[in-house]
N, C-alpha and C positions, 0 to 999 in steps of 0.2 A: 510338580516341578518346583523351581526355586521360589523365593519370596520376593516381594516388592521392596526395593531399597528405600531407606528413609528419605522422605522428600526434603529433609532439612540439610542434606549433604550433597554437594556437587559431585556428579558422576565423573570419575577420572577418564582421561583419554585412553582409548582402548586400541590395542594392536589388532589388525585385521587377521583373524584366524584363517587357517587353510580351509576349514570347512566353509566359512562365510564367504570366501572369495569366489566360491561356486555359485553364490546367490547373487546373480547379476541381472539387470534389466536390459542389457544389450540385446538387440534383435538377433545377434549371432549365437545366443545361448540356447540353442534348440534342445540341448540335453541337460540344461541346468535345472536346479530345483525351482528357480523362478518360473521357468517354462512349464514345469510339471504343475506348479500351483496355479499358474495363469491359465493352463489348458482347461481346468475346471470352470474358470470364469469365462473363457472364450466360447464354451458350449452355450452360454446364455447371452452371447454377444448381441444377437439380433434383438432380443427383448430389451437389452440395456439401451440400445441406440434407437430403437423404433418408437419414437415419440411422435404421435399424430397431432396434427393441428387441432386446436380446440373447437373450431367452428368451420362451417362450409365456406365462409368468406375467405378465411385464410387459405383453405385448400385451393380456391380459385386463384389467389395471389401467387401461390407456389407454382400453379400450372403455367404461369406467365414467365417463370424464371428460366434461364438458359438450361438446356438439357445437360445431364450429368456427363455426357460423353466428352464435353469440351474440357473437363477438368482432368489433369494428369493423375494417374494412379499414385497411390501412396509411395510405392517403391521409387518411382521416377521423381516424385516431388521432394521427398525428404532424405533419401539415401545418398551416400557418397560411395566412392569406389570400394571402400572397406566394409560397407554395411550391406546386409541382405535382410530385407524386411520379411518377417514370417508370413506364412499364408494366413494365419489367424489375424494378424494385424491388418493385412490387406482386406480380408473379409470384413473386419470390424470397421475399417475406414469406408468401405462401400456402403455398409449399413448406415453409418453415420451420415454420409452424403444423401442417402435415401430419406433419412429422417429429417435432415436439415439441408435441403437443397439450396437455401439462401447462402450457405457458407461459401458456395462457389463464387459469389460476388466479391469475395475478399481475396481472390487469387493473387493480387499484387503483394500481399503480405507473405505468401509462400515464396515468391521470388526474393523478397527482402530477407527471409529466413535463410535461404540458400546462400545469398551473397554476403550478408553482413553478420550472420550468426552461425556460420558453418562450424565454428569451434565447439558448439554444443554437440554436434554429431561426432566430431573428432574426439572430444574428451569423454563422450558417453554420459555427460551430466544432464539430468532432467531438472531444469531450473524452474521452480514454482514459488519464488519469494519476491515477486515484483513489487509487492507492497513495502518490502524492506529496502529495495533498490532495484531499478531497472538495469538490464544488461546493456552496456554501450554497444552501438553498432560499429563494426570495424572501420567503415568508411569515415565516420566522424572522427575517430582517433587518427586515422591516416591523414585526413585533410588538415587537422589541427597540427599534427607533427610536421607536416610539410610547410605549413605557414610559419611555425616557430623556427624551422631550420633555415628559412630564407629571410627572416625579419629580425630587426633589432628593436626590442621593446625596453622602455625605461620607466621608472617611477613617474606616475602621472603628476606629481607635485613639482614639476619643472617645466622648462620651456624648450628643452633640447628636441632635436628631431625624433629621437627614440621615445621621448615622453609624449610628443605630439601624436605619434602613431598609437601609443597605448591609449591616449585619451580619445582618439578617433575610434578605436576598437571598442572602448567602453561605451561611447555614445551610440555606436551601431548596435551594440548589445541591448542597450536600453530601448532603442527604437524597435528592435526585433521583438522584445518582450511585450511592449505596448501593442504592437501589431498583432501578435499571437493571441493576446487576450482582448483584442478589439477595444482598446482604451485610447482615448484621445490624448495626445501629448499636450494639449492646452489645459486639460483637467488633471491628468495623472503624471506622477513621477515614478521612477524606479530606483529603489535603494538596494544596493547589493549587500548581502549579508553572508554569513557562513552557511546558513541553511534556513529552513522555515522556522525552526525554533528561535534562531537569532532574530528573525523578522518579527515574530510575535513578542519577543522580549522587548524589542524597541518600542512597540506600542504600549506594553504594560508599564514600563518604567517611566515613560514620558506622558502618559495620559493623565490629565489633571483631575484625578479622583479627589473628592472632598466629602465631608459629612453631608448626607442627602443624596449622594451619587448612588447609582446601582450598577453592579456588574452582573449581567445575566448570561448564563451559559448552559449548555447541555451536560448532563451527567456522562453521556457517551461522547467524550472528547479526549484528545491526547493530553498528556501531562503538561505540554507546553501551553495549552489553553488554561488548564487548571492553575498553573503556576502564576498566572497574572493576578490571581486573588491575593498573592503575597504583596503586591503593590497596592491593591484596592483596600484591603482590610485595615492596614495601619493608618490609612488616611480617612477612615471613618465610613467608607462606602459599604453598602449592603451587598452581599454575594448571594445571588438567587439562582438556584439550580432548577433546570427543567427536567422532570423525571423521564426515564426512558420507557419505551414500550418493551414487550417481552423479547423482541428481536433487535432492540437497540433503537437509536435515533430518538425521535419524540413525536408525539401526536401534535400536529400543527395547531389545533384548537386549544390544547393545553398550553402550548408555548405562547400563543397570543394572549391568553388570560394572564399568564405570569408577566409577560411584557407590559400588559395594560396596567396591572396592579402596581408595578414597580416603575412606571414611566417617570421620566424626569419632570419635576414640577417647574424647574427653571433651567433650561439647557445651558445657558451661559454661566450661571453661578453654581450649578450642581450637575455638571455633565455626566452622562451615563453611557455605558458601553455594552453592546450586545455582541458576543462572540459566537459565531456559527461554524460548526464542523460540516463542511460540504459533503464529505463521505467518511464514514467511520472506518478505521483501519483494523477493526476486529469484528464488529457486528455486520459489516457489509451494507449497512443502511445508508441511503442517500436522503438528504433533506431538501425539500423544495426551496430553491433560492428566493422564491417570492416572499418568504418570511422576512427577508432583509428589507424589502420595500415597506412592509408593515411596521417593522421596528423603526425605520427612519421616519415614518409618518407620525410616530409617537414622540419623536425628539431624540431618539438614541443615535449615538455614533455606532457604526457597524464595522465588524472585523470578521473576515472569512479565512478560515484555515482550509486552504485548497491543496495541501500537500498530497493527500490521497486522491483527490478528485481530478486534478489537472492532467494526470498521466493518461487517462483514458476517456475523459469527457470534455466536451466543448464548454469553455467558460467565457462568456462575453460580458465585459464590464460596461458595454453600451446598453445591454439589456438589463443588467443587474449592477447598477452603479454603487457598489459597496465602498465605504470610506477607505478601507485598507484590506489587502489580501496577501497572504504569505504562501510561498511555494519553495520547493527544493528541486533544483534541476536534475540531480542524479535520480530522483524518483520519476522524473518525466522521460528522460532519454539516456540515463546511465552515466554520462560523463559531461562535465567534470563533477567530482565530489568536492565538497568544501565551498560551494557557491549556491546561495539561495537569493531570494529577493522579496522585498516588501513593495508591492505595487499599490500606490497610495495617492489619494486625492491631494492636490497641492493645498486646497483650502483646509483640509484636515491637518496637514503637516504644520500649518501655522498655529494650530491650537495645542500641539504637543510641546512640552517643556522638558528637555533632557536634564537629568540631575548632575551631569558632568560634561566635560569637554575633553577633546583629545586632539592629537595632530591631525590636520586635514579638516577639522570641523570649525575652526576659528580663523578670524582675520587678525585680531589684536588681543593680546593677553597682557595685562598689567602685572609685573612681577618686581618686587613684592607689591601686593595690592589686591583688589577685588574686581577690577573692571575686566570684562570680557566682551568682545564684539564678535559675534558669530559670522561665519562666511555668508555672503549674500546669496550663494547658490543653495537652494533649499535642500536638495538631496545630499549635498556634501555635509550638511550639518549633522547627518545621521550615519555617515560612513566613517567609522573610526579608523584613523591611521591610513595605511595604503590598501586600496582595494586589490583584489586578486587579478591584477591586470593581465597576467600571462594566460589565464584560463577564460577570460571573458570572450575572446573570439570564438571559443568552442560553444559558448552559450548561443551566440548568433547562429552558428551553423546548426546547433541542436534544435532550436525552436523551429527553424525552417525545415529541418529534416522531419520533425514530428508533425508539422503542419500538413505534409504531403500524405501521411498515413493515418492521422487521427480520425478522419471521417469514416474509415473502414473498421476501426477498432471496436466500437460498441456492438456492431452486428456480429463480428467474428467471435468476440468474447462471450456474447450472449449464447451463441451456438455451443461453444466449448463448455461454458458453465452449466448449461442445461444437461449436456451429455455427462459431465462429471458428476453432477448432483444425482442424476438418475442412476449412474453406475454404482456410486458409493452407497446409495440408499438400498439398492437391491443386493448388495454383497452380504453374504450370510456365513456364519460358522457352520460346522458339520451338524450341530444340533438345531440349526434353524434360527439361532439368535442373531440379531444384527451385528455386523462388525464395527460399524461406526454410528455415532449420533451427531447429526449436523445441528449446530446451535445457531448459526448466523442466519440472517435474512437471505432468502434465495429469490431469484428473479420471478416476478409474477406475470410480467408481460413479455411475450415473445416478439423479438424484433424480426422484421422481414426484409428490410431494405437499408442500403447505405445511407448514413446521415441521421438515422434515428438514435435517440439517447435511451440508455437502459434505466430502469427504475431502481437498480441496485448497483453495487460495485462488482468486481470480478474476483472475489475471494470467498473461501469457505473456511469457517472456523468450526472445528469438530473435535470429538473425542473418539479414540479407538477403544473398543470394548473387548473384554474377555468373553468367552462363551457363557460365563456366568453373569454377564452384564455389568461387570465392574470396570472402572476406568483403567486402561493400561497406562503405566507411568509415562509421563511426557519424555523423560530422559531416555527411556527404552525406545519409544517410537522414533525419537530424533536420532538415536544411535543406529537403529535398524534402517532408517531412511538413508543415513550417510553410507551404510554398507551397500545399499542398493543404488548409490549415486543419484539420490533424489534430494535436492536442496529445498527444504521447507523450513518453517520456523515454529517454535513452541514458546509458550509463555503468555503473559498478559498484554504484550504489545504496547506497553507504556500507556495503556488506556484502562485504568482501574474501574471506572464506572461502567464501561462497556463489558469488561470481563465479568464484573460482579453480576450484571443482569443475565448474561448468558449462562453463568454457572449457578445462578440462584443464591448468590451470597450477599444480597442487598441488606438483609437484616444483620448478618455478621459484620458487614462494613460499618454499620452504625454503632457497633460495640467496640470499635477500635479505641485505643487509648494512646496518650503521648508516649513516644519512645518505642512503640510496637515495631517489630521487625517482620519481614516476610516469613522468616522461619516461625515466628510466634503465630502468625496468621495461619500458616499451613498446618501447624499442630492443632490449632483450635478447630479447624474444619475437618481435619483428618485425612487430607490428601493434598497433592500438589495443586498450586493455583495456576491456572492457565489453560490454554487450548492448543490444538495443532492447527496452524494456519497454512492453507494452500492458496496462493494468489497467482493469477495469470496476468499477462501484460503484452507489450508490443510484439515480442518475438514468439509468443505461445502458438502452438499448433496442435493438431489432433494427436500426433505422436506423444506429446507431453502428457495429454490426458490419458492416453493408452498406458503409458509407463506408470503414471500415478495409480491407475486402477490395478495394474499388475503388482505394484508394490503393496497396495492394500490387500491384494490377494495373498501375499506372503503372510500377512498377519491374520488372514481368515483361515489359512491352511494349518492344520494342527502340527504337521511335521516341520514345515519351515518356521512357523512361529516358535515352536519348541526349541529349534536349533538356535535361533536368534536370541531367545530368552535365556537359554542355558549359558551361552557365551557371555551375555551381558551380566548375568548373576555371578558367573565365575570371576569375571573381572572385578566386580565389587567385593567378592569374598577375598580375592587376592590382595585387595587394597585394605582389607580389614574393616569394611563398611558394616554397619548394623543393618540387618534386614528385617522387615516387618511385613505382614500381610500376605495375601495370596492373589495371583492374577492370572494364572494359566489353568 
């Protein structure tokens, strides 16, 4: 068949061909190519989902769970009037429940899916990019729209009635965020930002790095954490990286040794900062938050990037009193975008020195002159200009909404993750070669009850392989997924350290030079840089996992893979793209 397109050129937008429109994952497509390809997979459904408990104690625990008869069948649970779930999907669901009886304890999330996310069934979209952004619940948008329609809100920098209402809503949002993260209002403040990146930047630019300071961070971190080094290095601070394990994150003992070797000798004169990624957005690793306590005992100030962690895990600042923590609300409950927060100790705020001031952050400014008196309200010193006062009421409603469902999420996602990993791992090409290679960390501990916390996140980073074992181009996989109405993501996820360890490119990373581009890097290693990421979240259910496995079945099946590949190659040829390599 055709050749692999050059990784250095962006794939153009493609029109959906008449052939490809028949490749659909809708449950109504009983005669579609997707159904034909998935039928081969469904023959092995029982073995995919029949995962036994690893020990007799767990089997006894499962015996105590409610009988499966109390759970609604798949058709009743997930279908609407326009959908008819296939017999294969129903059989797979029953096998799934048999393998994971604890999933029934999360039935409240099935109700949530029907009521707040019915548009997923209506549109036929399988959404598996929750790490990129959660899907907003319909009720949250409705409640917020109703509030806006009956309220008059004004700029908070005034004393009018509309301004007082906006300020009241902002204060309620701060209180709700503190309550959600179990942080005392006596000790912590909430600074609203555009997103988690903006919150991390606030700390980076205002932290008093000096010669003798250390900035310690993990290689497996988001670029927003790496970017703080641009503030540390010019001021003479050492930047110290904690190396990752083979599946990302870091070994706690290694981290402790690095923290110990670079500990601040004088906290007041040479303050040092330890930035921790709570959960990686590409390797799926979780880091024990207890390392924060150790770093604090050595004299470090501590910063937690909880953007990926907070959406599906309980974070208690009472149990883990980090100096500052960054979050994005759209990753937690989908709406609103454009609002994040820095949840920060008031004592830590007094040590931060901002390099500039703006409207809303000051009380008096001498003009002309050099005198500036900052506002006496600590959090206002860090909120530049006017806060997003129209959307803050949605933050209040959102954190309360998530609070009701968060206890059930780890258990539910643990079941779905183990099912998905098992199904993808067993998927084979006609010649017996594996269809995928999973690169990220997978759950080691099986959860059995509501309230338990998972040892990993709920994403899978993987590569799709050809029958010859070569990496299928990411652009091809992404295009094929779009044709099948599966929303996933490809690339390095703004986490170059995590991507490098998963792809085995750590040595290549060390050979980079000033001015190097992504295209240069891709040419040097001979293939695209990145992974395919599938991430689950608040609204995920078994049908999503089933649909992802059916999509993967399209790429395992020679006929459907060939059709998708030819259409993709033809589009590149029509655009005059240079083609290299072989993948089918």
